[in-house]
C-alpha positions, 0 to 999 in steps of 0.5 A: 256451644254458644262459646264455640260459635263466638270463638269462630266468629272472632277468628273469622273477623280477625282474618277479615281485618288482617287481610285489609289494606292500610295503605292510602289516605285516611281522613278524620275529624278531630273534635275538641271543645268548640273546634273541628279540625280535619286530619289526614294521614297518608300511609305508604308501604316500604321495604321495612314496613310503613311510612306516612305523612300527616296533613292538617288542611284547616291549618294549612299544613301538608306533608308533616312527616310521621316519625313512627308508623306501625300496623300489626294485628289490625292496630295502627300506631302513628307518632310525631314526637316533636309535636307530641302527637300520637294516634292509635286505632283499630281497623275494623271489618267496616273498613273504619279505624276506631281510635284516639288522637293524642297531643300534649298529654290530652287524648281525643276520640277520632275515627278515620275512614277512606272517604272525605269527611265533611265538617259541619257547615260554618256560618260567617255572616260578616265575610264579604262576598265578591264583587266588592264595591271597591278596587282590589289588586294582587301585589308583591313587594320585596324585603331587600334585606332578607331577599324574600318576596311578600305577596298580598292584596291592596284594597283601594276605595276607588281605582284612581285617587289619593288615599290614606292607608294602613298595613295589617300585621298578623299575629303569631304563627304562620298566617295568610293575608286574611289572618285565617283561623278556624274558619274566620278571616278577621283581616278580610273583614277589617280590610273590607270595613276600612276600605268602605270608609275611604282607607286603603288597606294592604294585607299580605301573607307571612313570609313562607306562607301561601304566595310569599317566599322565605322561611317562616320557621327560622324567623323572629319578631324582628325579621317580621318587622323588616317585612312590614317595613318593606310594605311601608316602602312599597306603599310609598311607591304607589301614586294612589297612596297619601305618603303622609298618611300611612299607618300600621295595625297589628294584632297580637304579635303584630301589636309588638311589630308595629311599634318596632317599625314605627319607632324606627321609621318616619314614614309611619304616621299612626299605629293601632295595636289590636290586643298588643302586648306591653310586657316581656314575652316570658311574663306574657306566656306565664300570665296567658297560661294562668288565665286560661287554666283558671278559666278551665277550672284547673286547681290553684295548686296545679296552676301554681306548680305549672307557673313555677316549672315554666318560670324555671324553664323560661329563666334558663332561656332568658339567661342563656347565651345566643346560639347555646348549643346545649340549651335544648338538652338542658331544658329537656333534662329540666323538664324530665325532672319536673314531669317525670310522673306526668309526661313521657319522653316523647311529650317532654321532647315535644314541649322542649322543641316548642319552647326552644325554637328561634321564634319562641326564644326571641319572643320570651326575651323581647320587652315591647316597652323598649320599642314603645318608648321610641314611638312618637306618632299617634297610637290607639291601643284597643283590647277586649276585657275577656282576652285570655291570651293578652289580658287587657288589665295588665297589657293596656296599662303597660303599653300606655306607661311605656308610650308616656315614658317616651314622651308620646302625648298622642295615646288613646287606650280602649278596653271593650267589654265582652270581647275575646282575643279575636275581638269577638263578642263572647261568653268566656274568652276561651280559645275553644269558643273562637270557631263556634262564634259566628261573629268574626269581628265586633262591629263596636270594635270596627267602629272604634278603630275606623273613627280613630283612624279617620281622625288621624288621616283628616 
């Protein structure tokens, strides 16, 4: 009798779930170690079934096309092969979808509901609040070579005056003028600190991001350098700026861009490299992978296997001819052989797309030393000793050696203990700590940077 009752309940529950509507907006919070990311799927009915898009509000991404959307027997399946993203969940009688979000071979529990899900409140004590004790202005300037318009904020110690200035250059990935990441706004904190010290600051949205025009997806490091040069040219038109005291400050990839611009422009008077790189891109990516995996506790055997596989893939890219139409298929075939037992075709396709996009190919081939050797102005290269993305013990000496080789005698290098890639005081340096740390930018690093700039701009 009990079995019969249970069977009837199951049938009734099934009818209830099948009758529910799946179309509309579904909201979830993706929780991975140290990070909370809002995920939104927008599902619509079509003649042949369903279609959908994905939003990642915390990363500024909207309307990402979902390749496959299916809903059968109360099970929702979503796939974005190019990003190795998948979601599978079951719609229950409480109108909740209980399931898992997967990407790059990793799976995380993520339930979704119709209502907006709020993230845990984030505390950022260093973030300045308006009204600021200085003058700020929304500005635009044009990269006349590529015909894109960059939008940004110019901070001046006072509305009238004659000030030294620095342009802030973001790291890799589409970034807004605050270099906003995981609830942190490091460039807003930097600009606030430096402007209060009497230094004007220009920070701007990357091309194709926020209020700037242009196409980010097809741009390379060299293209971003042209955007920065346009910023230098713009500052030289401002009567408030001392044209003999214009500097650049680049973080991560920005620390590669700054020497490119400075080496080709007499209008740049100093540069600051925040976790800038001194080794070729392929070497950096392999070193970064090794350092992070070791910190994660991956076995040495697995680390070395990964190094061999990706070194082989990068070697194929490094030796490829420009605009090789077959490169993507060659890399995909190579990775299939290497990962046949560990990754499915969609995951391999996603990795292939990531490492064969224009920016990544260009970055792998880029050797920062060639640009550093051309830099003649004063340079400060500063890093944290727990940076796992751009390890200081390798990159700081490489930067210094390249500058000295080029005859630059005005070089200062600093490695600050216990700071990660974002210049936060940290425990391990792992990226999954970034969001959970309240501090946005170490006061020690802020003081070191400002003191050095003030010496250069006396």
